[in-house]
N, C-alpha and C positions, 0 to 999 in steps of 0.2 A: 285138404290135402289139394285141390284146385289151386287156392293162391298159392302153396310152398310151390309148386310145378310152375305156375305164372312167376314167379319171382326167381326161380332158377331157369328159367326163359330169358329172361330179364338181366340176369349176372351172364350168362351165355352168350346174348347177344354185345353185353359190354366188351367181356374178353374179346371175344372175335374181331369187333370196331378196331380196339387196342390191336390187337396184335397183326389187323391190315392198316394202321396208318402208316407205317414208314413206306407200303406203296403208293399211296394217295400220293406221297414226297416224292416218289423218285425224280419228280422233273424238278423240284422247287427250284433252287436259286437261278440252275439252268433252263431254265424253261424259254427264256427268250431264244435259247439256241434251236429248241424244236419248233416256235411261234414263226421264227423270220424262214424258218426253212432255210437254214443253211446248207450248203451241199461241201462233201467232200471233193479235191479234188478230181476222184472216179465217178462222183456226179452223185453218190450214195449219199442221204440222210446224214447231218451228224449225230443227230441224235435216236440213236435206235432203242435195242431193248436191255443194252448192257448200260446206256447213258454215258453222261458224263461227269467227271470230278473235275473239281476243284486242285489246283498247285499252288502250293505256297512258292512266292520267288526264291526263293534256297533249294526247290525242288528242279529249279531252270538253270542251265547256265549255258550262256552266249557261249559258240566258239566261231571260228572263221565258217563252217561248216554249216551253223543254224544253231539253232534251239535244243540244246541235249539235254534228255532226259533221260542221269543213269540209272534212274530204280527202274525205270522201264527198259532200259537198253535201248534208249532210240533215238537219233536227233531226226528234227524237223527242218528241211530245208527251210531258210527264209522263206522265199516264193511260196511255201503251200500254209505258212500260216497265215490265219484269219483275222482280222481285227476282234478284241472282245469289246464288248459293248456295256460289259460290267467291269472294266479295269480289272479284270482277275484272270491267272492264267487258268485257261479249262484245256484238259484231254480227253476226247473220246475215241475208245475203243471198241472194236469187235470180236477181239483179243487178246490176250496177252503179249502175241505177236504182230498185233495189228493195229496201226493207227488210221479212226477216220477220220479226226477234225481235230487240230488243235490251235487254241485261239490264243493271242497274245493282246495285253496292253496296249494299245495304240503307242503309249511312254516306251515301251521296251521294241517296238519297231523300226 
């Protein structure tokens, strides 16, 4: 009986570990944003609890007013964009209504 309980405990630990794996990767590819301490125009850390998401070049349209993000209903003025260290577009939001930071590849700036 003890052996069965031990095996069940190990299996439970493995399942819980697998379920928590996405949280461990929450800062994955964009951890450079947090590590470098990038701040928004308002002085907030870019990488907060909602974190950042990469955008494909197709999701970003350059307009006269700035970077248009149609999926999110926002336009980021060019002066507010930060240079991306990995050459990708990144969007960091506090909510669906408020952008915290936007990173653009140097080639798009």
